[in-house]
N, C-alpha and C positions, 0 to 999 in steps of 0.2 A: 400491488403494482409498484415497481421501483424504476425511477427515471435516472439515467446517467448519460455521460458524454464519453465518446471515444476519440482518440487522436491517433493518426497514422501519417507520417511525413508532415505535409502542410494541410492535411484535411482533418476536419472535426465534424462529427455527426451525432445526432441525438438518438438515444436507444431506450427501450423499455424492456424489462423482464417481468413476466407474470407467473405466479404459481397457479397452474390450472387445476391440479389434482394432487393430493397426497395419498399414497398407498403405503402398505407395510414395507414393501420391497424397494420402492423408489418414489421420487417426486417428479411430476410432470411440469416442466417449465416451458414457457413460450417466449421467444425473443422477437422484438420488432425493431426495425431500423429502416432507413430510406433505401438500403441496399437489398434487404431480404427479410422474410419472416420464417421462423422455423420452430418446431417443437422438439424438445429433448427430454429424455428420461435420465434423471440424476440419482444414483444409488450408491450404497456402500456396504461392504461386507468386511467385518473385522477392521474397520477404519481404513479400508482400501476403497478408494472412490472410482466410480466408472460412469460413463455417459453413453447413451444410445440414441441415435437419430432415426426414428422409425420411417420417416419419409425417404431417407436415403439408404436405409439398412446398413448404417455405419456404427461401429462400436469402438470405444477406446477407454483405456484406464487413465486416471488422473493421479498425480502424486499427492496433491492437496488442492481442495477447491479454492483456496485463497492465494495460491502461488500463481499470480497472473502471468508472468513471463514464461514459466515452464508450460503452463496450459496453452498459451498462445502457440508455442512451438509444437506441442502435441496436436492441437486442433488444426494447425496449418498443414500438418502431414495428411490430414483427412480432406480438408476443403481447398487447399492450394490457393487460399485467398486471405490476405491480411485483414480485410474488412470483416469477413465472417468469423475468422478465428479470434480477432480482437473483440468483436461484439459479444460473442458467446463466452469467452474466457472472463471478460470483465463483468458480464451479467451473472455468471456463476459466482464470482467473488462477491459481488454486491448482494446477491440473494443470501449467500451463506453467512455474510457478516451480520445480516439482520437476524439470523438464527443463533448467533453467539451472544452470550451474556457479557463477555469482555470485549472491549473495543479493539479493533485492529488499528494500526498506526494511521492508515488512510482514513478510516471512518472517524477516528478521533480528530483528525485535522478538519474533516468536513463539518464537524459539530462545533468547531471553535466559533465564537461570536466576536463581533467587533472588527476592528482594523487589524489584519494579520500580516499585511505587507509592511513590515516594520522591523527595525533593528532589535526590538525586544524579543527575547526568547519565548516562544509560544508552546513549545513541546520539548520535554526532556525524556530521552530514552536511556535505559541503563542495560548494558550487556554484562550480566553477572559473571559469565565464564571468562571474559577477557578483562573485566573491570574497566570498561570503557563507557564514558558518558557521551551522548550525542545531543547537542543543543540545536534545535530547529528554529529558524527565524526567516524573515523575508519570504513568507509563503505567498506564492503567486498562483492561485488556483486556475486562472484563465490560461496561463502558460504551462500548467502542470509542473511547476518548479518550486524549489525552496532552497535556502542556504542551510548548511549543516556544519557546525564546528564540533570536532570529536577530540576528546582527551582522556588519558588514563587517570584513574583516581589516585594512583601513586605518584604521578608526575604531571600535574595539571598545566605546567608551563610548556610542555610539548603537545601541541594540538595541531590538527589538520582541518582545513576547510574544503568543502566540496559543494557541488550544485546538483543534487540528485533530482530525478523526476519523482513527483509525489506518488504516482501509481507504481513505482518500483520499490518504495520503502518497505512494504510488507515482505517482498521477496528477499531483501538484504537484511532487514532489521526486525522482522516479525517475531523473532525469538526474544527481543528486548522487552523489558518492563517499561510501561509508561508511568513516569513519576509525576504525581500531581502536587507534591509539596516540596520540590527541590529548591534550594536556595537561589538558583539562577533563573528560575521561572519568572517571566515578566521583567527580567533585568535587561538593560541595554547591552548588546554584545560588545560594544566598544568599551564599556566599563569593565566587562569581564576580561577582555583582552588586555586591558591595562593591569588588572590583577595578575594575570598570567605573566605579564612582562616583569612586574615587580618580583614575583616568585623566582623568575629566571635570574634576575639581578642578584637576589639573595644567594642563590646557589653559586653564581660565579664568584661573588665576594668571599663566600665561605670556602 
């Protein structure tokens, strides 16, 4: 049994997803929330995922079980309800994350201990294809938000700051590696920005 929360507009509700049965072809999951209860069959063929809702005789394919926002859109086409599509999509993601050996970004954040709403960098992601580092700090789980400073490895003085939703991180940054030994991990973002500023001054002078 996996407990989780969902957010839509100004509403928040508690949810549960349970694995009822595992078969060769698919897994039977059951979702519980204050809005509805439903059973679903989740399966895959050659890494292509699908889900079937026997009570409604509805079937759809999924691009990836951990792509929360794509799955919300897909399921909303079936249910025409953001509460049902959000509950099911996030439940699928939560269940699948427990089956993975490697952390997703969101599950990694959930496992962080201690004070996380801080200027200290708590997560470092690295996009190898673009050579971009993403520093995550000021993690606010209750508001589903965090701060992120991103910079290129070749030009650390040029960085951007954004305020992403925590449950959107896997959608946008799920391809990145989580670095557990980076030099900026647990460093104050204000000190890091000071380093970036000094690098910029050196470039201007030269």
